[in-house]
NUSE-258388 format. One record per residue: residue in three letters; x, y, z of N, C-alpha, C, O in turn. Coordinates in steps of 0.02 Angstrom, whole numbers, plus 50000, padded with zeros to 5 digits. Layout:
N
AlaXYZXYZXYZXYZ
...
END
This chain:
336
Met500414994050000500005000050000500425006250000500235011349972
His501015005950032501425011950036501815013249972501965018949956
Arg501965007849935502355008949875501965012749821502255017249791
Pro501325011349808500965015449758500905022649779500975027149737
Ile500785023849844500735030749867501405034349857501425040149837
Leu501935030949872502605033949864502755035549791503035040749775
Arg502555030849746502655032149675502255038149651502505042149612
Phe501625038749675501195044449655501485051049677501505055849638
Leu501735051349741502025057549766502665059249728502805065049716
Thr503045054149711503655055449673503505058249604503845062849580
Ala502975055449571502785057949505502535065049508502695069149464
Val502145066749560501885073549567502455078449577502465083749546
Leu502915076749621503485081249634503915082049572504165087449558
Ala503995076549534504395077049473504055081449422504385085449389
Gly503375080849415503015085149368503055092349388503135096749345
Ala503005093749453503055100649476503745103449462503825109249442
Ala504245099249472504935101549458505025103049385505335108049367
Ile504745098749341504805099949269504445106249249504705110249211
Ala503825107349277503445113449261503815119549284503835124549249
Gly504115119249344504495124949369505095126449326505255132149312
Ala505435121049304506015122149260505805125149194506155129549167
Thr505225122949167504985125749104504815133049111504995137149068
Ala504485134849166504315141949177504935146049186504965151849164
Ala505445143349218506055147149228506435148049164506745153249151
Asp506415142549121506795142849059506445146949006506765149448959
Ala505775147749012505415151448961505605158848963505825161349014
Gly505505162348904505665169348900505145173648934504585171348946
Glu505325179748948504855184348979504795190648936505255192548900
Phe504215193748941504085200048906503815205048957503315203648990
Val504145210648962503945215849010503435220448977503565223348924
Val502855221049008502325225448981502515232648993502655234649050
Lys502505236548940502645243648946502115247548908501845245248857
Ala501965253348932501475257748899501765259948832502325262448828
Thr501365259148779501575260748711501085265748681500475264948687
Thr501345270748649500925275748615500825273748543501315272848506
Ile500205272948522500045271048453499555276148425499195279448463
Pro499535276848359499055281548329498345279048334498215273048328
Glu497895283648345497175282048346496925282248274496935287448242
Met496705276348249496515275848179495755276548172495365274548215
Lys495555279548117494845280448102494725278048031495095279847985
Ala494215273848022494045271247956493585276047920493045277747945
Val493785278147861493395282747820493385280047748493765275447731
Phe492955282847708492925280947638493385285647597493375291747605
Gly493775282547553494175286347505493935284947435493735279347419
Gln493945289947393493705289347324494275290047275494655294847279
Val494345285247230494885285347181494735290647128494195290747098
Glu495215294947117495135300247067495775300847027496315298747048
Ser495705303846968496285305146925496455312646930496015316846928
Arg497085313946937497285321046942497135324946878497025330946881
Ile497125321546822497005324846757496445321046722496465314946716
Val495945324746697495415322046655495395326346592495225332346596
Val495555323446535495615327246472495025325646427494895319746414
Pro494675330646402494135329246354494405328646283494845332446263
Ala494145323946246494285323346174493715326846137493155324446137
Arg493875332346105493355336546074493395336245998493935335245970
Thr492825337145966492805337545894492985344645871492835349545905
Arg493315345045813493525351545787493045354245735493095360145716
Ile492595350145710492105352445662491415350245684491345345745726
Gly490905353345657490225351245670490005346045619490255345945563
Gly489525341945638489275336845593488955331145632488745332045689
Ser488925325445601488635319445633489185314345645489655313745606
Val489115310645699489605305545717489485299445672488995295845679
Arg489945298445625489885292945578490155286445607489905281045593
Glu490685286945649491005281045677491255282445747491545287745759
Leu491135277845794491355278445863491745272145881491475266645880
Arg492385272945897492835267145905493005265545977493385260845989
Val492745269046025492885267646096492235267546135491725270046113
Thr492285264746195491735264846242492015265746312492625265846321
Gln491575266346361491805267646430492245261946454492085256046445
Gly492805263846485493255258946513493825256846468494285253446491
Asp493805258746404494345256746358494985260546374494975266246396
Glu495545257046362496195260246368496395262946299496375259246250
Val496585269146295496785272246231497475275246238497715276646293
Arg497805276146181498465279146179498425285946146497975287146105
Glu498875290346163498885297046134498945296746059499385293246032
Gly498505300446024498515300445951498085295145919498035294845858
Gln497775290745958497355285545930496685288445907496385292545942
Ala496465286445847495825288745821495255285445859495215279345861
Ile494815289445889494285286645930493585287945899493105284845920
Ala493535292545851492885293945821492995297645755493525300445742
Val492475297345713492495300845648491855304945643491295302245647
Val491925311445633491365316045624491355318345551491865320445524
Val490775317845521490705319445450490195325045442489655324945471
Asp490395330045401489935335545382489795334745308490245335745267
Asp489175333045291489005331845220489105338045177489195337445117
Lys489075343945206489165350045167489875350645140489985353945089
Leu490365347545174491055348045152491155344845083491555347345043
Ala490795339345070490855336145004490595340744949490885341244895
Leu490035344144964489765348944915490235354744905490315357144849
Gln490545357144959491015362644953491635360644913491915364744876
Leu491845354444921492415352044881492235351844807492645353844764
Asn491635349544791491425349444720491385356544692491595357744636
Ala491125361144732491095368144710491795371044701491905374844653
Ala492255369344745492935371844739493265369044676493625372744642
Asp493155362644661493445359844599493165363244537493545364844491
Ala492515364544537492215367844479492485374944472492605377244416
Lys492585378444527492855385244525493565385244499493765389644460
Ile493955380344520494655379944497494675378644422495085381644386
Glu494235374244397494215372844325494035379144286494325380544234
Ala493545382944311493345389144276493925394244276494045397444226
Leu494265394844332494825399544336495415397244293495775401444265
Asn495505390744288496045388244244495895389944171496345391444132
Ser495255389744153495065391644085495215399144074495475401044022
Gln495045403244123495185410444117495945411644115496175416044079
Leu496315407644153497045408444153497335406544085497785409944060
Ala497075401144055497325399243988497165404643937497585406243895
Asn496565407543941496385412943895496815419043906497025422343857
Ala496965420743969497395426543983498105425243959498445429943936
Arg498335419043962499005417443937499035418343861499525421043834
Val498505416243825498475417043752498465424543734498805426643687
Gln498065428543771498035435743757498715439143770498905443643734
Leu499065436743822499715439643837500225438043782500605442343761
Glu500225431743759500685429843705500545433743641501005435743606
Arg499905434643626499715438443566499925445743573500175448643524
Ala499835448743632500035455743641500785456443635501035461343608
Gln501155451443662501895451743657502115451243583502575454843563
Gln501795447043544501965446343473501815452843435502215455143394
Leu501225455843448501045461943414501525467643433501705471843392
Arg501725467743496502175473043518502865472143486503205476943470
Ala503055465843479503705464543448503715466443374504225468743348
Ser503135465543340503105467343268502985474743257503035477243201
Gly502825478343310502715485543306502015487543291501865493543287
Ser501565482643283500865484343269500445484843332499885487243330
Gly500715482743388500345483143451500605488743495501165491243485
Thr500195490643543500395496243587500625493443655500475487743673
Gln500995497543690501235495543757500665495043806500685491043853
Val500155499043796499575498843841499225492043836499025489243887
Ser499145489543775498825482943767499245477443799498975472843829
Leu499905478043792500335473043823500285473243900500235468043932
Asp500295479243929500235479844001499565477244026499525474044079
Gln499035478543988498385476144009498345468544006498035465444049
Ala498655465543957498665458143951499065455144009498865449944036
Lys499625458244027500015455744083499615456044148499625451344188
Met499245461544158498855462244218498305457044222498195454144275
Gln497965455744167497435450744166497725443744180497405439644214
Phe498325442344153498635435744165498815434944239498715429644269
Glu499095440244269499265439844340498645439144384498655435444433
Val498105442744366497495442144404497215435044400497015432244451
Ala497215432044341496965425244332497405420244371497145415544400
Thr498065421344371498515416944408498375417144482498335412044516
Asn498295423244508498145423944580497465421144598497385418344653
Gln496985421644555496325418944568496355411244572496015408244614
Val496745408144529496825400844532497165398744597496965393844628
Ala497685402444617498025400844679497555401544739497575397444785
Ala497145406844740496675407844795496155402244796495965399844850
Ala495915400144738495425394744735495725388144761495385384344796
Lys496345386844744496675380744769496775381044846496705376044880
Ala496935387044871497005387744944496335386544980496315383445033
Glu495795389044950495135387944979494965380444980494665377945028
Lys495155376944927495035369744925495435366144979495205361445010
Thr496065368444989496485365445041496175366245110496195361745151
Val495875372145123495545373245187494955368445196494865365645250
Ile494565367345143494005362745147494255355545159493965351845199
Glu494785353645124495065346945135495315346145206495235340845236
Gln495635351345233495865350945302495285350245351495335346645400
Ser494745353845338494155353145380493875346145379493655343445429
Ala493895343045318493655336145313494115331345353493865326745385
Arg494775332545351495235328245389495155329245464495265324645503
Glu494955335245485494865336645557494245333245585494105333745645
Gly493875329845543493305326045568493515319945609493115317345648
Thr494135317745602494385312145642494595314845710495015319345714
Val494305312045763494455314245832494985309545860494915303445859
Phe495535312445886496085308545913496095309245989495885314246017
Ala496355303946022496425304146095496975309046114497525308546089
Pro496825313846158497335318846176497865316246225498375319546234
Ala497755310446256498225307846305498125300346311497605297646291
Thr498625297046339498565289846353498225288846420498445291546471
Gly497695284846421497345283746484496725279546473496655275946424
Arg496255280246520495645276346521495055280846503494995286446528
Val494615278346461494015282046440493505281746496493285276346515
Leu493315287546522492825287846577492115288046550491695284046570
Thr491975292646506491295293446479491325294646404491805297446378
Val490805292446370490705293846298489995296446291489525292546286
Pro489905303146292489235305946294488865305946227488305308646224
Val489145303146174488825303246109488735296046084489035291346111
Thr488325295246033488215288846001488285289745925488225295345901
Pro488405284445888488435285145815487795288245788487235286045804
Gly487875293245746487305296945719487145303345756486735307245732
Ser487455304345814487325310545852487595316545814488115316145781
Val487235322045818487455328345788487845332245841487605333445896
Val488455334245824488895337745871489095344445840489085345345780
Met489275349045885489515355545865490265355945875490535351845913
Pro490605360645843491335361245855491485362545928491165366645960
Gly491975358845955492165359446025491785355246073491905355546133
Glu491315351146049490915346946093491315340646111491705338046071
Asp491195338246173491565332346197491325326046162490725324846155
Ile491815322046140491675315446114491805310146167491445305146171
Ala492315311246208492485306646263492885310446315493185315646300
Arg492885307846376493305310446431493795305046451493605299346465
Ile494435306846451494975302046462495355303946525495535309746535
Ala495475298946568495865299946630496555296946621496625290846624
Pro497065301046610497745298346603498095297046669498635294046670
Gly497795299146725498135298346790498595304146804498575309146768
Pro499015303646855499055298146903498445297946949498105302946959
Tyr498315291946977497735290947019497915291947093498485290647114
Tyr497435294147131497535295347202496865294347238496345293947206
Leu496885294147304496285293547345496125300247375496565303647403
Arg495505302247370495275308547401494835306747461494345303147456
Leu495025309547519494665308247581494265314447601494465320047588
Ser493705313147632493275318547659493135316847732492785312047747
Leu493415320947777493375319547849492975324947885492945330647862
Pro492665323147941492325328247982492825333548005493415332048018
Glu492605339748010493065345148026493355344748096493845348248110
Arg493085340448140493375339748206494065336448203494445336748250
His494215333148146494875329948137495355334348098495905332148082
Ala495155340448084495585344748042496255346148075496765346348040
Ser496265346948139496895348448174497305342248189497875342848213
Glu497035336348176497375330148195497715326648136498205323048146
Ile497455327648075497775324548018498345328947994498315335147999
Ala498875325747970499475329447952499735326747885499685320847871
Gln500015331347846500315329347783500935324947797501345326547839
Gly500985319447759501525314747769501365308847813501765304247819
Ala500775308847845500585303347889500425297147848500165297647792
Asp500595291247876500465284947842499745282747854499465283947908
Val499445279647804498765277047809498755269847784499225267647752
Thr498215266347800498115259447778497495259147735496955261247756
Val497575256547674497025256147626496795248947622497195244447611
Gly496145247947630495875241147629495855238347558495975241847509
Ala495695231947555495635228747490495015231247454494595234647483
Arg494965229647389494405232047350493765228747372493765223247400
Gly493205232147360492555229347378492285232047443491855228947474
Leu492545237947466492315241147528492405236547588492005236547635
Thr492955232747587493115228547644493545232347693493855237347675
Ala493565229847754493975233147806494705232447789494905227747754
Pro495135237047813495845236547799496145229847817496615227647783
Gly495905226447868496125219647883496835219347907497095224147936
Gly497155213547896497835212447919498335216547882498185219647830
Leu498955216547909499475220547879499655218047810499825222047766
Ser499625211547799499825208747734499295210047680499465210447621
Ala498655210647700498125211547652497995218847634497625220247587
Ala498295223447670498145230547660498705233847620499275231547619
His498525239447588499005243547553499215249247599498835251647641
Arg499825251347590500075257047627500035263347584500185263047524
Gly499835268847614499795275147578500055280747622500245279747680
Arg500075286747593500335292447629499935298647610499775299747552
Ile499755302547661499395308747649499875313847618500365315847650
Val499735315947557500185320547522499935327747523500315332347509
Lys499295328647538499035335547537498415335947580497965331747576
Val498395341147621497795342747661497565349647640497925354547648
Tyr496965350147613496715356447587496515361047644496195358847692
Pro496695367447639496575371947696495855374247703495665376847755
Glu495445373247652494755375647654494285369947675494305364447647
Ile493855371347723493355366547745492695368047710492455373647710
Thr492415362847678491805363547639491265359147668491355353147676
Asp490695362247685490115358547713490315354447774490085348847783
Gly490755357247816490955353847877491425348047866491495343847910
Arg491745347647808492195342247792492875345047771492905350147737
Val493405341747792494085343447772494305338347721494195332347730
Ile494625340547667494815336347611495565334847614495965339347629
Ala495755328647601496455326647600496555321647543496105317847526
Asp497155321847514497345317347460497855312347484498315314047522
Val497785306047462498225300547483498515297347421498145295647374
Glu499165296347421499505292747367499595285447387499825284047443
Val499405280847342499455273747355499755270447293499515271647238
Glu500255266347302500545262747246500075257247223499745254047263
Gly500055256247157499645250847129498905252047130498515247247128
Ile498695258347132497985259747133497715261047063497115262447055
Gly498135260547013497925261946944497425256846917497085258346868
Asp497375250846947496895245946923496205246846953495745243046937
Tyr496115251746997495455253247024495045257146973495325260046926
Phe494385257046982493955261246941493985268346966494045269547027
Val493945273046921493915280046941493255281246976492725279046953
Asn493275284747033492715286047077492515279847118492005279947153
Glu492905274447115492775268747158492955270647230493445274047242
Arg492545268247278492665269747348492975263747383492815258047367
Thr493405265147431493715259947471493825262647542493865268647552
Leu493885258147589493985260047659494715261747671495175258247648
Val494825267047709495495269347726495515270747801495075274047828
Ser496035268147834496145269647905496685274947910497245274047886
Ile496505280647940496965286147945497085287948019496645286848060
Pro497675290448035497795292448105497475299148121497585304048085
Val497075299348173496745305548193496925307448265496605311848294
Gly497425304248293497635305748361498095300348387498305295948348
Lys498255300548451498695295548482498395293448549498035297248582
Arg498555287248569498335284748634498855279948661499265277248623
Thr498855278848726499325274548760498985267848777498445267748804
Val499325262448759499025255848769499545251248801500145252548800
Leu499305245748829499715240148852499615234448802499055232848784
Ala500165231348781500125226248730500625220648745501135221748778
Val500465214748719500895208948727500945205448659500535206648616
Pro501445201148650501475197148588500885192348584500605190348635
Ala500695190748524500125186248515500255179348542499785175848562
Thr500895177248545501055170548570500955169948645500915164448672
Ala500905175648680500815175448752500085174348773499945173448832
Ile499635174348725498915173748740498705166448731498865163348680
Arg498345163948779498075157148777497335157548791497115160748838
Thr496935154248749496205154448755495955147748780496105142548751
Thr495575147848834495285141848863494555143048876494365147648913
His494125138848845493395139348853493145146448838492715149048873
Gly493425149448787493205156048766493485161848806493305167648793
Val493915160448855494205165748895494955166248878495295161148873
Asp495195172348870495895173548853496305174448917496105178048962
Tyr496875171048920497305171248978498005173348957498235171948902
Val498355176549003499055178248996499405176049060499165177549115
Arg499965172549054500325170149114500805175649137501245177849101
Val500695177849199501085183349228501555180449281501355176449323
Ala502185182549278502685180349328502635184749389502695190849384
Thr502545181649447502515185249511503025182349559503355177349544
Asp503095185549617503555182949668503345176149693503765172049713
Ala502705174749692502445168349715502445163049660502255157349673
Gly502655164949599502645160249543502205162849487501875167949494
Ala502195159149433501795161049375501065159649388500885154549418
Met500645164149365499925163349372499565165849310499795170649278
Asp499015162649293498625164549235498145170149253497795169849303
Val498135175349210497715181149222497245181849161497475181949104
Ala496605182349174496115183449121496165190549095496205195349134
Val496165191349030496245197948999495695198848946495395193948923
Ile495585205148928495135206848873495575209948818495945214748830
Leu495515207148758495955209248703495655215048664495045215948660
Gly496115219048637495925224548593496145223148522496115217548499
Glu496375228248488496565227448418497295225148412497675225448460
Thr497465222848353498145220648337498505226148299498215229348256
Phe499135227348315499525232448281500255230248278500445225148308
Ala500645234048242501355232548234501765237448275501645243448274
Asp502255234748311502705238848352503415237148333503675231848351
Asn503735241748295504415240648270504465234248230504955230548235
Gly503955232948190503955227048147503705220748179503635215648144
Ala503575220748243503325214848278502585215648293502355221048310
Gly502205210148287501495210348300501345210648374501645207048414
Arg500885214948393500675215648463499915215548466499565217548420
Val499665213148524498945213048537498805217548597499105216748650
Glu498355222248588498185226848642497795223248697497355219248683
Ile497975224748760497635221948818497235227548850497515232448875
Leu496575226848850496145232048877496125231848953496165237048985
Thr496055226048982496035225249056496405218949075496455214149036
Gly496655218949136496975212949164497715213749177497985209849216
Leu498045218549147498765219449156498915226549177498505231049169
Arg499515227449206499765234049225500445235149195500795230449175
Asp500625241549191501285243349165501825240249209501815241249270
Gly502295236649179502835233549216502735226149231503205222949255
Asp502155223349217502045216149227502515212149182502655214049126
Arg502745206449211503175201949172502765196149148502455192449186
Ile502765195349081502355190249048502805184349031503345185249002
Val502585178349049502965172249032502755170048962502175168648948
Leu503255169748918503125167648849503225160148843503675157248874
Pro502805156848803502875149648794503515147948754503645142048741
END
């Protein structure tokens, strides 16, 4: 009867010794008050710094439309063709006028040659020769003017092709094939970028946001910023000094935002203040039956303390979990 009891007591003492050795050999983490930025989730809207309209240079009807909303275009690419039916009639009239003037020019050349011959033989007068020269020069200038007028009409016909003024994405196309347009009317609006996020914050945060502050941009689809690996990093590059309708406007630069839709909204976490928190590594937290515990080293030995967790953040590149209640500044945490 005594041998089993002795074996049981020996096993208990050995287990306690092993547990004590493990607690002594395990690392410790000293809880210290840490100042972290107070983040606020707001909506940011993707915008392009430059939006260029592609305008028609002549009036007429849209004969051909080669782009639609969302298309990527390059500078100088033909995106539409505007045709004015009157230009064809004007070209025909210009050709007929040139033919008539060429006939007058040929007749003036014959009259000039005849006057020169008569003057050379002595039967013609100098006045007749001068008059023939003047008529020939007038006819020549009239032909040149008619050809210049035809060139202007041809140039107007060529200007019916609308080219993209910049490389970018087509935002809107306010016309359809067959639409009647006037000179200077928009055929399409193109956003060449660069793209940025525009934030609109309540004016109570106007004194707390600062240019150059880092922000966290959530994934697409109006999802929360989430973990550090799933979020994009951005930086506030401009805070506008004018408050409009109780809102302060700020611009955020984010790398890789060019694949977003223009005017697409996404969640952004921005710093609007600072607060002091107590935090521990995530490995120090143990959950049992839905309750979170942290092992605290005391003079009497290690003991489990129930805690309430807050948010997760990064401290000098290491992940930390905020402890809302249960710990004090200076507590020594036993790490597993």
